[in-house]
MIKEMI-686354 format. One record per residue (C-alpha): residue number from 1; residue in three letters; x, z, y. Coordinates in steps of 0.5 Angstrom, whole numbers, plus 500, padded with zeros to 3 digits. Layout:
% residues N
{node NUM 'ALA' {X Z Y}}
...
//
This chain:
% residues 311
{node 1 'UNK' {591 399 414}}
{node 2 'UNK' {590 406 414}}
{node 3 'UNK' {585 409 416}}
{node 4 'UNK' {584 417 418}}
{node 5 'UNK' {577 420 420}}
{node 6 'UNK' {578 427 424}}
{node 7 'UNK' {575 431 422}}
{node 8 'UNK' {569 435 426}}
{node 9 'UNK' {570 440 430}}
{node 10 'UNK' {568 447 427}}
{node 11 'UNK' {562 450 429}}
{node 12 'UNK' {563 456 434}}
{node 13 'UNK' {562 462 431}}
{node 14 'UNK' {556 466 435}}
{node 15 'UNK' {558 472 438}}
{node 16 'UNK' {555 477 432}}
{node 17 'UNK' {560 473 427}}
{node 18 'UNK' {565 474 432}}
{node 19 'UNK' {564 481 432}}
{node 20 'UNK' {564 481 425}}
{node 21 'UNK' {570 478 424}}
{node 22 'UNK' {574 483 430}}
{node 23 'UNK' {571 489 426}}
{node 24 'UNK' {574 486 419}}
{node 25 'UNK' {580 486 422}}
{node 26 'UNK' {580 493 426}}
{node 27 'UNK' {578 496 419}}
{node 28 'UNK' {584 493 415}}
{node 29 'UNK' {589 495 421}}
{node 30 'UNK' {585 502 419}}
{node 31 'UNK' {587 502 412}}
{node 32 'UNK' {593 499 412}}
{node 33 'UNK' {600 505 411}}
{node 34 'UNK' {606 502 414}}
{node 35 'UNK' {611 503 409}}
{node 36 'UNK' {617 504 412}}
{node 37 'UNK' {620 506 419}}
{node 38 'UNK' {622 499 420}}
{node 39 'UNK' {616 496 419}}
{node 40 'UNK' {613 501 424}}
{node 41 'UNK' {618 499 429}}
{node 42 'UNK' {616 491 427}}
{node 43 'UNK' {610 493 428}}
{node 44 'UNK' {610 497 435}}
{node 45 'UNK' {615 491 438}}
{node 46 'UNK' {608 487 436}}
{node 47 'UNK' {604 491 441}}
{node 48 'UNK' {605 491 449}}
{node 49 'UNK' {603 498 450}}
{node 50 'UNK' {608 501 445}}
{node 51 'UNK' {616 500 447}}
{node 52 'UNK' {620 497 441}}
{node 53 'UNK' {625 503 442}}
{node 54 'UNK' {620 509 442}}
{node 55 'UNK' {621 514 436}}
{node 56 'UNK' {615 517 433}}
{node 57 'UNK' {612 519 427}}
{node 58 'UNK' {609 515 423}}
{node 59 'UNK' {602 517 423}}
{node 60 'UNK' {602 517 430}}
{node 61 'UNK' {605 510 431}}
{node 62 'UNK' {599 507 425}}
{node 63 'UNK' {593 511 430}}
{node 64 'UNK' {597 508 436}}
{node 65 'UNK' {597 501 433}}
{node 66 'UNK' {589 502 431}}
{node 67 'UNK' {588 505 438}}
{node 68 'UNK' {590 498 441}}
{node 69 'UNK' {587 493 436}}
{node 70 'UNK' {581 496 438}}
{node 71 'UNK' {582 496 445}}
{node 72 'UNK' {583 489 445}}
{node 73 'UNK' {576 488 440}}
{node 74 'UNK' {572 493 447}}
{node 75 'UNK' {575 487 451}}
{node 76 'UNK' {572 481 447}}
{node 77 'UNK' {566 485 445}}
{node 78 'UNK' {565 485 453}}
{node 79 'UNK' {566 479 454}}
{node 80 'UNK' {561 476 449}}
{node 81 'UNK' {555 481 453}}
{node 82 'UNK' {557 478 459}}
{node 83 'UNK' {557 471 456}}
{node 84 'UNK' {550 472 453}}
{node 85 'UNK' {547 477 460}}
{node 86 'UNK' {545 469 463}}
{node 87 'UNK' {541 467 458}}
{node 88 'UNK' {537 473 457}}
{node 89 'UNK' {536 474 463}}
{node 90 'UNK' {533 467 464}}
{node 91 'UNK' {528 469 457}}
{node 92 'UNK' {526 476 459}}
{node 93 'UNK' {519 477 461}}
{node 94 'UNK' {519 478 469}}
{node 95 'UNK' {519 485 471}}
{node 96 'UNK' {513 490 475}}
{node 97 'UNK' {518 490 481}}
{node 98 'UNK' {517 482 482}}
{node 99 'UNK' {510 483 481}}
{node 100 'UNK' {508 488 484}}
{node 101 'UNK' {507 484 491}}
{node 102 'UNK' {502 480 487}}
{node 103 'UNK' {498 485 486}}
{node 104 'UNK' {498 489 493}}
{node 105 'UNK' {496 482 495}}
{node 106 'UNK' {490 483 491}}
{node 107 'UNK' {488 490 492}}
{node 108 'UNK' {485 489 499}}
{node 109 'UNK' {480 484 498}}
{node 110 'UNK' {478 487 491}}
{node 111 'UNK' {474 494 494}}
{node 112 'UNK' {469 492 499}}
{node 113 'UNK' {464 497 501}}
{node 114 'UNK' {457 496 503}}
{node 115 'UNK' {457 497 510}}
{node 116 'UNK' {449 493 511}}
{node 117 'UNK' {445 491 506}}
{node 118 'UNK' {437 488 505}}
{node 119 'UNK' {436 489 498}}
{node 120 'UNK' {436 495 493}}
{node 121 'UNK' {442 493 488}}
{node 122 'UNK' {447 494 494}}
{node 123 'UNK' {445 500 497}}
{node 124 'UNK' {449 502 504}}
{node 125 'UNK' {455 506 503}}
{node 126 'UNK' {457 503 495}}
{node 127 'UNK' {464 501 494}}
{node 128 'UNK' {464 494 490}}
{node 129 'UNK' {469 490 486}}
{node 130 'UNK' {469 484 491}}
{node 131 'UNK' {472 479 484}}
{node 132 'UNK' {465 481 481}}
{node 133 'UNK' {459 476 482}}
{node 134 'UNK' {453 479 486}}
{node 135 'UNK' {446 476 487}}
{node 136 'UNK' {441 475 493}}
{node 137 'UNK' {434 473 493}}
{node 138 'UNK' {433 468 498}}
{node 139 'UNK' {432 473 505}}
{node 140 'UNK' {436 478 503}}
{node 141 'UNK' {443 480 506}}
{node 142 'UNK' {450 484 505}}
{node 143 'UNK' {454 485 510}}
{node 144 'UNK' {461 487 506}}
{node 145 'UNK' {468 491 509}}
{node 146 'UNK' {474 490 505}}
{node 147 'UNK' {480 494 505}}
{node 148 'UNK' {484 491 510}}
{node 149 'UNK' {478 491 515}}
{node 150 'UNK' {475 483 513}}
{node 151 'UNK' {467 483 514}}
{node 152 'UNK' {463 478 510}}
{node 153 'UNK' {456 477 511}}
{node 154 'UNK' {452 473 506}}
{node 155 'UNK' {446 471 507}}
{node 156 'UNK' {441 469 500}}
{node 157 'UNK' {440 465 496}}
{node 158 'UNK' {446 466 494}}
{node 159 'UNK' {450 468 487}}
{node 160 'UNK' {458 468 487}}
{node 161 'UNK' {464 473 488}}
{node 162 'UNK' {464 476 496}}
{node 163 'UNK' {471 475 495}}
{node 164 'UNK' {470 467 495}}
{node 165 'UNK' {467 467 501}}
{node 166 'UNK' {471 466 508}}
{node 167 'UNK' {470 473 512}}
{node 168 'UNK' {467 473 519}}
{node 169 'UNK' {471 477 522}}
{node 170 'UNK' {478 477 519}}
{node 171 'UNK' {482 484 517}}
{node 172 'UNK' {488 488 521}}
{node 173 'UNK' {490 491 515}}
{node 174 'UNK' {488 498 517}}
{node 175 'UNK' {490 502 510}}
{node 176 'UNK' {484 506 507}}
{node 177 'UNK' {479 503 511}}
{node 178 'UNK' {474 502 505}}
{node 179 'UNK' {474 510 503}}
{node 180 'UNK' {474 512 510}}
{node 181 'UNK' {468 507 512}}
{node 182 'UNK' {464 509 505}}
{node 183 'UNK' {464 517 507}}
{node 184 'UNK' {463 515 514}}
{node 185 'UNK' {456 510 512}}
{node 186 'UNK' {453 515 507}}
{node 187 'UNK' {451 520 513}}
{node 188 'UNK' {445 514 514}}
{node 189 'UNK' {443 518 508}}
{node 190 'UNK' {443 525 513}}
{node 191 'UNK' {437 526 518}}
{node 192 'UNK' {440 531 521}}
{node 193 'UNK' {445 526 524}}
{node 194 'UNK' {443 523 530}}
{node 195 'UNK' {445 515 533}}
{node 196 'UNK' {445 513 540}}
{node 197 'UNK' {444 508 543}}
{node 198 'UNK' {451 505 544}}
{node 199 'UNK' {458 507 540}}
{node 200 'UNK' {461 509 546}}
{node 201 'UNK' {456 514 549}}
{node 202 'UNK' {458 522 548}}
{node 203 'UNK' {453 526 548}}
{node 204 'UNK' {455 532 553}}
{node 205 'UNK' {449 537 550}}
{node 206 'UNK' {453 538 543}}
{node 207 'UNK' {460 541 542}}
{node 208 'UNK' {465 537 538}}
{node 209 'UNK' {469 531 538}}
{node 210 'UNK' {468 525 543}}
{node 211 'UNK' {470 518 543}}
{node 212 'UNK' {471 515 549}}
{node 213 'UNK' {474 507 551}}
{node 214 'UNK' {480 507 554}}
{node 215 'UNK' {479 507 561}}
{node 216 'UNK' {473 510 561}}
{node 217 'UNK' {468 517 558}}
{node 218 'UNK' {461 515 559}}
{node 219 'UNK' {456 522 558}}
{node 220 'UNK' {450 521 556}}
{node 221 'UNK' {444 526 556}}
{node 222 'UNK' {437 527 553}}
{node 223 'UNK' {433 530 559}}
{node 224 'UNK' {433 526 566}}
{node 225 'UNK' {427 528 569}}
{node 226 'UNK' {431 531 575}}
{node 227 'UNK' {437 531 578}}
{node 228 'UNK' {443 536 575}}
{node 229 'UNK' {451 537 576}}
{node 230 'UNK' {455 536 571}}
{node 231 'UNK' {461 540 572}}
{node 232 'UNK' {468 540 567}}
{node 233 'UNK' {473 545 567}}
{node 234 'UNK' {480 541 567}}
{node 235 'UNK' {485 546 565}}
{node 236 'UNK' {485 551 571}}
{node 237 'UNK' {481 546 575}}
{node 238 'UNK' {474 544 576}}
{node 239 'UNK' {471 538 577}}
{node 240 'UNK' {463 536 579}}
{node 241 'UNK' {460 529 578}}
{node 242 'UNK' {452 529 581}}
{node 243 'UNK' {448 526 576}}
{node 244 'UNK' {441 523 579}}
{node 245 'UNK' {434 523 577}}
{node 246 'UNK' {432 518 571}}
{node 247 'UNK' {439 516 568}}
{node 248 'UNK' {441 517 562}}
{node 249 'UNK' {449 516 562}}
{node 250 'UNK' {455 517 568}}
{node 251 'UNK' {461 515 567}}
{node 252 'UNK' {467 518 569}}
{node 253 'UNK' {475 515 570}}
{node 254 'UNK' {479 516 563}}
{node 255 'UNK' {485 518 568}}
{node 256 'UNK' {481 524 569}}
{node 257 'UNK' {483 527 561}}
{node 258 'UNK' {489 528 556}}
{node 259 'UNK' {487 525 549}}
{node 260 'UNK' {485 530 544}}
{node 261 'UNK' {485 535 549}}
{node 262 'UNK' {479 540 549}}
{node 263 'UNK' {474 541 556}}
{node 264 'UNK' {469 546 558}}
{node 265 'UNK' {463 541 560}}
{node 266 'UNK' {457 544 564}}
{node 267 'UNK' {451 540 564}}
{node 268 'UNK' {446 544 570}}
{node 269 'UNK' {444 551 569}}
{node 270 'UNK' {445 550 561}}
{node 271 'UNK' {450 553 556}}
{node 272 'UNK' {457 550 557}}
{node 273 'UNK' {460 546 551}}
{node 274 'UNK' {467 545 549}}
{node 275 'UNK' {468 537 548}}
{node 276 'UNK' {474 534 545}}
{node 277 'UNK' {476 528 548}}
{node 278 'UNK' {480 522 544}}
{node 279 'UNK' {481 516 548}}
{node 280 'UNK' {481 510 545}}
{node 281 'UNK' {489 506 543}}
{node 282 'UNK' {489 500 547}}
{node 283 'UNK' {492 497 541}}
{node 284 'UNK' {485 498 537}}
{node 285 'UNK' {481 492 539}}
{node 286 'UNK' {478 490 532}}
{node 287 'UNK' {471 494 531}}
{node 288 'UNK' {471 495 524}}
{node 289 'UNK' {479 499 526}}
{node 290 'UNK' {475 502 532}}
{node 291 'UNK' {470 504 527}}
{node 292 'UNK' {476 507 522}}
{node 293 'UNK' {479 511 528}}
{node 294 'UNK' {473 514 530}}
{node 295 'UNK' {471 516 524}}
{node 296 'UNK' {478 519 524}}
{node 297 'UNK' {478 524 530}}
{node 298 'UNK' {471 526 527}}
{node 299 'UNK' {467 521 532}}
{node 300 'UNK' {463 520 526}}
{node 301 'UNK' {456 519 529}}
{node 302 'UNK' {459 514 533}}
{node 303 'UNK' {463 511 528}}
{node 304 'UNK' {456 510 525}}
{node 305 'UNK' {453 506 531}}
{node 306 'UNK' {458 502 531}}
{node 307 'UNK' {458 500 524}}
{node 308 'UNK' {451 498 525}}
{node 309 'UNK' {453 493 530}}
{node 310 'UNK' {459 490 526}}
{node 311 'UNK' {457 482 522}}
//
């Protein structure tokens, strides 16, 4: 019985080998000279793009035939590249764009500003890298605020990375928190900056921006020894309120004011001062966001007072 062994199938050519073979055929066609008009007609008849009845000079026919064959080569080249594209995409490293979200997610927590501190190694207003370990001795404490407004208060003894500590107050994603608060906290080094007892008090004896809560404006005065009247020019009309002796503060409804407008206020017989009143947006509820809002409006001493209360 005759046993026939099937020959092993030829290994498929690599794309580079296929391209080399087609380029060789293309060069052979270009070098070949057609000797007779009948040969021209036979080869042109085999080319669908050129009708057999066409009569043209031989050198034109040769050029057209060469271009036609090379067009087929380009089609094969395109198909080969398409076949290689999926494999190349799988092997390629992740793009920068794909990695971007991870970088953005890590950036806010990495930068932190020192809001409060009892250690000389971490002075107030310093900006640190939260991914680097810090060391606190027993009795030392530091409060850090990151760039999304999350607050971390760490008490010693401690050694570790601040980012690994769970925030005592979550952040709300306010951009630029660290830079803004660092600028405000540096005011603590300025002896000319005065802070009041609570952050929402408006000094009626000092001109400039004044930040108030959503529903009321609470004025403060330094002298409380006598009864006085507070007069406020409300854009063409004048309002007055009695301020009794011994009282440091006087509350007026926020409805009397328009946020961002300037008002002339006069306490008794003192010289009038110009105040720019800013009313807190109702949606700004986080103390850190409120401090950032105050700083942005120019109420930096009020922001500093508020930051002293955040832990």
